[in-house]
C-alpha positions as CSV (number, residue, x, y, z in Angstrom):
1,M,27.6,0.2,-38.0
2,I,24.5,2.2,-36.9
3,T,21.4,1.5,-38.8
4,M,18.0,3.1,-38.9
5,R,14.6,1.3,-38.9
6,T,11.1,2.4,-39.2
7,Q,8.7,1.7,-36.3
8,A,5.0,0.6,-36.9
9,P,2.5,2.1,-34.5
10,L,1.0,-0.1,-31.8
11,A,-2.5,-1.0,-32.8
12,V,-5.4,-0.4,-30.6
13,S,-8.0,-3.1,-31.1
14,A,-11.8,-2.7,-31.0
15,R,-13.9,-4.3,-28.3
16,P,-13.3,-8.1,-28.5
17,A,-16.0,-10.5,-29.1
18,R,-17.2,-12.1,-25.8
19,S,-15.8,-15.5,-26.3
20,T,-14.6,-17.8,-23.6
21,Q,-12.7,-20.2,-26.0
22,R,-9.2,-20.6,-25.0
23,V,-6.4,-20.1,-27.5
24,A,-3.4,-22.4,-27.5
25,R,-0.1,-20.6,-27.2
26,P,3.3,-21.1,-25.8
27,M,4.3,-20.7,-22.1
28,S,3.1,-17.4,-20.8
29,I,5.5,-14.6,-19.7
30,S,4.2,-14.9,-16.3
31,T,5.2,-18.5,-16.1
32,Q,8.6,-17.8,-17.4
33,L,9.0,-15.2,-14.8
34,G,8.0,-17.6,-12.1
35,Q,10.5,-20.1,-13.3
36,M,13.3,-17.5,-13.4
37,A,12.4,-16.2,-10.0
38,R,12.8,-19.7,-8.6
39,V,16.1,-20.3,-10.3
40,S,17.5,-17.0,-9.2
41,G,16.1,-17.3,-5.6
42,T,14.8,-13.8,-5.9
43,P,11.4,-13.1,-4.2
44,L,10.0,-10.5,-6.7
45,Q,7.1,-8.8,-5.2
46,T,5.9,-7.6,-8.6
47,I,6.0,-11.1,-10.1
48,T,3.1,-12.7,-8.3
49,A,2.7,-15.7,-10.6
50,A,5.9,-17.0,-9.0
51,R,4.0,-17.5,-5.7
52,M,1.0,-19.2,-7.2
53,P,0.5,-23.0,-7.4
54,A,1.0,-24.3,-10.9
55,G,-2.7,-25.0,-11.4
56,I,-3.7,-21.5,-10.4
57,R,-0.9,-20.1,-12.6
58,R,-2.2,-22.0,-15.6
59,R,-5.6,-20.6,-15.2
60,H,-4.1,-17.2,-15.0
61,R,-2.4,-17.4,-18.4
62,L,-4.1,-14.7,-20.7
63,L,-5.7,-15.7,-24.0
64,V,-3.6,-13.4,-26.1
65,E,-0.3,-11.6,-25.3
66,A,0.8,-8.3,-26.6
67,A,2.5,-8.8,-30.0
68,K,5.9,-7.3,-29.0
69,K,9.0,-9.3,-29.4
70,S,10.3,-10.2,-25.9
71,V,13.7,-10.9,-24.5
72,G,12.4,-14.4,-23.9
73,D,12.1,-14.9,-27.7
74,L,16.0,-14.6,-28.0
75,Q,18.2,-17.6,-27.7
76,K,21.8,-17.9,-26.6
77,S,22.9,-17.7,-30.2
78,D,21.2,-14.3,-30.4
79,L,22.8,-12.9,-27.2
80,E,26.2,-14.5,-26.6
81,G,28.9,-11.9,-26.9
82,K,26.3,-9.2,-27.8
83,R,26.3,-5.8,-26.1
84,V,22.8,-5.3,-24.8
85,L,21.6,-1.9,-23.7
86,V,18.9,-2.4,-21.0
87,R,16.7,0.4,-19.9
88,A,15.4,-0.5,-16.4
89,D,13.6,1.5,-13.8
90,L,16.1,1.8,-10.9
91,N,14.5,5.0,-9.6
92,V,14.5,3.7,-6.0
93,P,13.9,5.8,-2.9
94,L,17.1,6.8,-1.0
95,D,17.4,8.1,2.6
96,K,19.7,11.1,3.6
97,D,22.6,8.7,3.9
98,M,22.0,7.4,0.3
99,N,20.8,4.0,1.6
100,I,18.0,2.3,-0.6
101,T,14.8,2.2,1.4
102,D,12.8,0.1,-1.0
103,D,14.6,-2.2,-3.5
104,T,11.4,-3.5,-5.3
105,R,12.4,-1.9,-8.6
106,I,15.9,-3.4,-8.5
107,R,14.5,-6.8,-7.8
108,A,11.9,-6.4,-10.6
109,A,14.8,-6.0,-13.1
110,I,16.6,-9.2,-12.0
111,P,14.9,-11.8,-14.2
112,T,15.7,-9.9,-17.4
113,L,19.4,-9.3,-16.3
114,K,19.8,-12.9,-15.2
115,Y,18.4,-14.2,-18.6
116,L,20.8,-12.0,-20.5
117,T,24.0,-12.7,-18.4
118,D,23.2,-16.4,-18.3
119,N,23.0,-16.4,-22.1
120,G,26.4,-14.6,-22.4
121,A,25.4,-11.1,-23.2
122,K,27.3,-8.0,-22.2
123,V,24.7,-5.9,-20.3
124,L,24.8,-2.1,-20.4
125,L,22.3,-1.2,-17.8
126,T,20.8,2.3,-17.5
127,S,18.0,4.2,-15.8
128,H,17.0,7.5,-14.4
129,L,16.9,8.3,-10.7
130,G,15.2,11.4,-9.4
131,R,14.9,14.7,-11.2
132,P,18.3,16.3,-11.7
133,K,17.9,19.8,-12.8
134,D,21.0,20.8,-14.6
135,G,23.7,18.1,-15.2
136,P,25.2,15.6,-12.7
137,E,24.3,15.7,-9.1
138,D,25.9,13.3,-6.6
139,K,22.5,12.6,-4.9
140,F,21.1,11.3,-8.1
141,R,23.9,9.0,-9.1
142,L,23.1,5.4,-9.6
143,T,26.0,4.3,-7.4
144,P,23.8,3.2,-4.5
145,V,22.1,0.5,-6.7
146,V,25.4,-1.3,-7.5
147,P,25.8,-3.2,-4.3
148,R,22.2,-4.4,-4.3
149,L,22.5,-5.5,-7.9
150,E,25.6,-7.5,-7.0
151,Q,23.8,-9.2,-4.1
152,L,20.8,-10.1,-6.2
153,L,22.8,-11.2,-9.3
154,G,25.5,-13.0,-7.3
155,S,28.3,-11.4,-9.4
156,K,30.5,-8.4,-9.7
157,V,28.7,-5.3,-11.3
158,K,30.8,-2.5,-12.6
159,K,29.8,1.1,-13.1
160,V,31.0,4.0,-15.2
161,D,30.2,7.6,-14.3
162,D,28.7,8.6,-17.7
163,S,26.1,7.2,-20.1
164,I,27.8,8.2,-23.4
165,G,31.3,9.1,-24.5
166,P,34.9,7.7,-24.4
167,A,34.7,6.5,-20.8
168,V,31.7,4.4,-21.6
169,A,33.2,3.0,-24.9
170,E,36.4,2.1,-23.0
171,A,34.5,0.3,-20.3
172,V,32.3,-1.6,-22.7
173,S,35.4,-2.7,-24.8
174,A,36.8,-4.2,-21.6
175,M,33.7,-6.3,-20.8
176,S,33.6,-10.0,-20.8
177,N,30.5,-12.1,-21.7
178,G,27.9,-12.3,-18.9
179,E,29.1,-9.1,-17.2
180,V,26.9,-6.1,-16.2
181,L,28.0,-2.5,-16.5
182,V,25.8,0.2,-15.0
183,L,25.8,3.5,-17.0
184,E,25.2,6.7,-15.2
185,N,21.8,8.4,-14.8
186,V,20.6,9.3,-18.3
187,R,18.8,12.4,-17.0
188,F,22.1,14.0,-16.3
189,Y,21.7,15.0,-19.9
190,K,18.8,17.3,-20.7
191,E,18.8,15.8,-24.1
192,E,17.2,12.6,-22.5
193,T,13.9,14.0,-21.8
194,K,13.9,15.9,-25.1
195,N,14.3,12.7,-26.9
196,D,17.3,14.3,-28.7
197,P,18.5,12.1,-31.7
198,G,22.1,13.0,-31.1
199,Y,22.1,11.8,-27.5
200,A,20.0,8.7,-28.5
201,E,22.5,7.8,-31.2
202,K,25.4,8.0,-28.8
203,L,23.5,5.8,-26.2
204,A,22.9,3.3,-28.9
205,A,26.5,3.4,-30.3
206,N,27.9,1.1,-27.8
207,A,25.2,-1.5,-28.1
208,D,24.1,-4.2,-30.6
209,L,20.5,-4.5,-29.4
210,Y,18.1,-2.9,-26.9
211,V,15.8,-4.2,-24.2
212,N,13.3,-2.0,-22.5
213,D,12.2,-3.2,-19.0
214,A,11.1,0.1,-17.7
215,F,7.3,0.0,-17.8
216,G,7.0,3.1,-15.5
217,T,8.6,5.3,-18.1
218,A,7.2,3.6,-21.2
219,H,4.6,6.4,-21.6
220,R,7.5,8.9,-22.1
221,A,9.1,9.4,-25.5
222,H,12.6,9.8,-24.1
223,A,16.0,9.1,-25.7
224,S,16.6,6.0,-23.6
225,T,13.0,4.7,-24.0
226,E,12.1,5.5,-27.6
227,G,15.0,7.4,-29.3
228,V,17.6,4.6,-29.1
229,T,15.4,2.2,-31.1
230,K,15.8,4.2,-34.2
231,F,19.5,3.4,-34.1
232,L,19.5,-0.4,-33.4
233,D,18.0,-3.2,-35.6
234,L,16.5,-5.1,-32.7
235,S,14.6,-3.7,-29.8
236,V,12.6,-5.9,-27.5
237,A,10.6,-5.9,-24.2
238,G,12.1,-7.2,-21.0
239,F,10.3,-9.7,-18.9
240,L,8.7,-7.1,-16.6
241,L,7.5,-4.9,-19.4
242,Q,6.2,-7.8,-21.3
243,K,4.2,-8.9,-18.2
244,E,2.7,-5.5,-17.8
245,L,1.6,-5.7,-21.4
246,D,0.2,-9.2,-21.1
247,Y,-2.0,-8.1,-18.2
248,L,-2.9,-4.4,-18.7
249,D,-3.1,-4.7,-22.5
250,G,-3.9,-8.3,-23.1
251,A,-6.5,-8.7,-20.5
252,V,-8.3,-5.6,-21.5
253,K,-8.4,-6.6,-25.2
254,E,-9.3,-10.3,-24.7
255,P,-10.7,-10.6,-21.1
256,K,-12.2,-13.6,-19.5
257,R,-15.7,-12.5,-18.7
258,P,-17.5,-11.2,-16.8
259,F,-15.0,-8.4,-16.9
260,V,-15.3,-5.9,-14.0
261,A,-13.5,-2.5,-13.6
262,I,-13.1,-0.8,-10.2
263,V,-12.3,2.9,-10.5
264,G,-11.6,5.0,-7.5
265,G,-9.7,8.2,-6.6
266,S,-10.6,11.7,-5.7
267,K,-11.4,13.4,-9.0
268,V,-13.4,12.4,-12.1
269,S,-11.0,14.6,-14.2
270,S,-8.1,12.3,-13.5
271,K,-9.9,9.2,-14.6
272,I,-12.0,10.5,-17.5
273,G,-10.0,8.6,-20.1
274,V,-9.9,5.4,-18.1
275,I,-13.6,5.4,-17.5
276,E,-14.5,6.1,-21.1
277,S,-12.2,3.4,-22.4
278,L,-13.3,0.8,-19.9
279,I,-17.0,1.5,-20.6
280,E,-16.3,0.2,-24.1
281,K,-14.9,-3.1,-22.8
282,V,-16.3,-4.1,-19.4
283,D,-19.5,-5.8,-18.2
284,K,-19.7,-3.8,-15.0
285,I,-18.0,-0.8,-13.6
286,I,-17.7,0.1,-10.0
287,L,-16.9,3.6,-8.9
288,G,-15.6,4.7,-5.5
289,G,-13.5,7.4,-3.9
290,G,-14.1,11.2,-4.0
291,M,-15.2,11.1,-7.6
292,I,-18.6,9.6,-6.6
293,F,-19.8,12.9,-5.3
294,T,-19.7,14.5,-8.6
295,F,-21.8,11.7,-9.9
296,Y,-24.3,12.1,-7.1
297,K,-24.6,15.8,-7.6
298,A,-25.1,15.2,-11.3
299,R,-28.1,13.0,-10.3
300,G,-29.5,15.9,-8.3
301,M,-28.5,14.5,-4.9
302,A,-27.2,16.6,-1.9
303,V,-23.6,15.9,-1.1
304,G,-22.9,18.3,1.8
305,S,-19.4,19.6,1.8
306,S,-18.0,16.6,-0.1
307,L,-15.5,17.2,-2.9
308,V,-17.4,18.0,-6.2
309,E,-15.9,19.0,-9.5
310,E,-18.7,21.5,-10.7
311,D,-17.3,21.7,-14.2
312,K,-17.5,17.9,-14.6
313,L,-21.2,17.4,-13.8
314,D,-22.3,17.2,-17.4
315,L,-19.5,14.8,-18.1
316,A,-20.6,12.6,-15.2
317,K,-24.1,12.4,-16.7
318,K,-22.7,11.6,-20.1
319,L,-20.4,8.8,-18.6
320,E,-23.3,7.2,-16.8
321,E,-25.6,7.5,-20.0
322,A,-22.8,5.9,-22.1
323,A,-22.6,3.0,-19.8
324,K,-26.3,2.4,-19.9
325,A,-26.3,2.6,-23.7
326,K,-23.6,0.0,-23.9
327,G,-25.5,-2.3,-21.4
328,V,-22.6,-1.9,-18.8
329,E,-23.8,-2.1,-15.2
330,F,-22.8,1.2,-13.6
331,I,-22.4,0.8,-9.8
332,L,-22.2,3.6,-7.3
333,P,-22.0,3.2,-3.6
334,T,-25.5,3.3,-1.8
335,D,-24.0,4.5,1.5
336,V,-21.0,6.4,2.6
337,V,-18.8,7.2,5.7
338,I,-19.0,10.9,6.3
339,A,-17.0,13.2,8.6
340,D,-17.4,16.6,10.0
341,K,-13.9,17.6,8.9
342,F,-11.0,16.2,6.8
343,D,-9.0,14.7,9.7
344,E,-8.2,11.2,10.9
345,N,-9.8,12.1,14.3
346,A,-12.9,13.6,12.8
347,N,-16.5,12.7,14.0
348,T,-17.8,10.1,11.7
349,K,-21.1,8.3,10.8
350,V,-22.5,6.1,8.1
351,V,-25.4,7.5,6.1
352,S,-27.3,6.6,2.9
353,A,-25.8,8.2,-0.1
354,D,-28.9,10.4,-0.6
355,A,-28.8,11.6,3.1
356,I,-25.5,13.5,3.4
357,P,-26.1,16.5,5.8
358,E,-24.8,20.0,5.1
359,G,-21.4,20.5,6.6
360,W,-20.4,16.9,6.4
361,M,-18.1,15.3,3.8
362,G,-18.0,11.8,2.4
363,L,-14.5,10.1,2.8
364,D,-15.2,6.4,2.2
365,I,-17.8,4.0,1.0
366,G,-20.1,2.4,3.6
367,P,-20.6,-1.2,4.7
368,D,-23.7,-1.8,2.5
369,S,-21.8,-0.6,-0.5
370,L,-18.9,-2.9,0.2
371,K,-21.3,-5.8,0.4
372,A,-22.9,-4.8,-2.9
373,F,-19.5,-4.4,-4.5
374,Q,-18.6,-7.9,-3.3
375,G,-21.8,-9.3,-4.8
376,A,-21.0,-7.6,-8.2
377,L,-17.5,-9.1,-8.1
378,A,-18.5,-12.6,-7.1
379,D,-18.9,-14.0,-10.7
380,A,-16.1,-11.9,-12.2
381,K,-13.4,-13.7,-14.3
382,T,-11.3,-10.5,-14.9
383,V,-11.0,-7.5,-12.6
384,I,-9.0,-4.3,-13.0
385,W,-8.8,-2.0,-10.1
386,N,-7.4,1.6,-10.2
387,G,-7.9,4.0,-7.4
388,P,-8.9,3.7,-3.7
389,M,-12.5,3.7,-2.4
390,G,-11.7,6.4,0.2
391,V,-9.1,8.3,2.1
392,F,-7.4,5.0,3.2
393,E,-4.4,6.9,4.7
394,F,-6.7,7.5,7.6
395,A,-7.8,4.3,9.5
396,A,-11.4,5.6,9.9
397,F,-11.8,5.8,6.1
398,A,-9.8,2.7,5.0
399,K,-12.4,-0.1,5.4
400,G,-13.8,0.3,1.9
401,T,-10.4,0.2,0.2
402,Y,-9.1,-2.7,2.3
403,G,-12.4,-4.6,1.9
404,V,-12.1,-4.5,-1.9
405,A,-8.5,-5.6,-1.6
406,E,-9.4,-8.5,0.6
407,T,-12.3,-9.5,-1.8
408,L,-9.9,-9.5,-4.8
409,A,-7.4,-11.6,-2.8
410,E,-10.1,-14.2,-2.2
411,L,-11.1,-14.3,-5.8
412,T,-7.6,-14.8,-7.2
413,P,-7.1,-18.5,-6.1
414,K,-10.5,-19.2,-7.5
415,G,-9.3,-18.4,-11.0
416,T,-10.3,-14.7,-11.3
417,I,-7.5,-12.5,-13.0
418,T,-7.0,-9.7,-10.5
419,I,-5.0,-6.7,-11.8
420,I,-4.0,-3.8,-9.7
421,G,-3.5,-1.0,-12.2
422,G,-1.0,1.3,-10.6
423,G,-1.2,4.3,-8.4
424,D,-2.7,4.5,-4.9
425,S,-4.5,1.2,-5.2
426,V,-1.2,-0.5,-5.4
427,A,0.0,1.3,-2.3
428,A,-3.2,0.3,-0.5
429,V,-2.8,-3.4,-1.5
430,E,0.7,-3.4,-0.4
431,K,-0.1,-1.7,2.8
432,A,-2.7,-4.4,3.4
433,G,-0.1,-7.1,2.9
434,L,-2.1,-8.6,0.0
435,A,0.2,-7.8,-3.0
436,E,1.3,-11.5,-3.3
437,K,-2.4,-12.6,-3.6
438,M,-3.1,-10.6,-6.7
439,S,-2.6,-11.9,-10.2
440,H,-0.7,-8.7,-11.2
441,I,0.5,-5.5,-9.5
442,S,1.3,-2.9,-12.1
443,T,4.7,-1.0,-11.6
444,G,3.6,1.9,-13.6
445,G,1.7,5.0,-12.5
446,G,1.0,7.2,-15.5
447,A,1.9,4.4,-17.8
448,S,-0.7,2.1,-16.3
449,L,-3.3,4.8,-16.7
450,E,-2.5,5.6,-20.3
451,L,-2.5,1.9,-21.3
452,L,-5.9,1.4,-19.7
453,E,-7.1,4.5,-21.6
454,G,-6.1,2.7,-24.8
455,K,-3.3,5.1,-25.6
456,V,-0.2,4.1,-27.4
457,L,3.0,4.0,-25.2
458,P,5.9,5.4,-27.1
459,G,8.4,3.1,-25.4
460,V,6.3,0.1,-26.4
461,A,5.4,1.2,-29.9
462,A,9.0,1.5,-30.7
463,L,9.7,-2.2,-30.0
464,N,10.0,-4.8,-32.7
465,E,6.9,-6.8,-33.5
466,K,7.0,-10.6,-33.1
């Protein structure tokens, strides 16, 4: 029988009191993930707590976890024999021969899948892959993920070539406890992205409960991320989604202080919401990347031919004024690496931030700025980083970004919570080989930004409260 339930909106808390008092609570999700990774033998890049010594992992437990019910709250009696619809993010890159070139997202789903199968659930696993335009396309089928799932789970995984309909119902009815059935790409139906109630109801029809473990799409109100919850009594977060909430939401609302945010990237316009939100919460905010030149020009400084958003000059002034009014230390680079053209082989030099000559553009922070940033981070207990310090894709302009990454990697074992909040900063940390040395690497791009902005994520708001 299909039942409806009403969802309560996810509350956004005000700025927390600056208290360092620890709050007793059960084992953290991060620790649960670490245990599960060891049991399954799966080295999950996204689950960094699994690689930390126990003492450090204990120091990294957050004071308050997001108040959504997690799959870890469910016991065997809740799961055995139940049909569980799991929305994961299996949107993996494929080469021209349909071979997976990076299985990180598949590995990230394993702890949740193992927990469910070990507790006797019948798992209906679904995801999107790519951007099919009009119905099924062979290059976007989920077929390539099945062999890798089988290897990681150590058991047979079946697949059906649809996500709804008679073929799915028949396959589900034939399932045994502890089995996994992969449903076809949900985006083969245009109703998925439209959050069509009819499609959502058909998705839910073969399940008893729902698990969302796809943080990367949690900011989308789609049928498989939000709509299905209206037709099932119980909808919970998977381990990966819960870990993202613990860090990106929990750490921001109840941070260990001093709390420092590092925000980079090329444009102020893409980070307005993040900066505005973080100014309300942090003790210090460090800015880098191309956006700094808009702030420089707003201060009346010459920026040469550096990237500037002329229509955001007033906004830049207001952001800096808002930080000052809140008592937040607002830190801009004091020197920059400049180039005579945007090219990896350009002529370069380091100059003071107020001495950029005409015809030259800033493409990275300078060495003095990096030292100043390191000094500002030295006493930090929580750090969130979103966006690179320069054009790190070019070696000549990567020192600032990698220098920040190395600094955070050194702070982590000392007890600082280091959170890499999605996007290019994640790519930079991974390229530097330092991902395992961070407390948390976010798997979401847009979802990470929206959560840091304080926005409600539809895929999270739809889940049951604890």
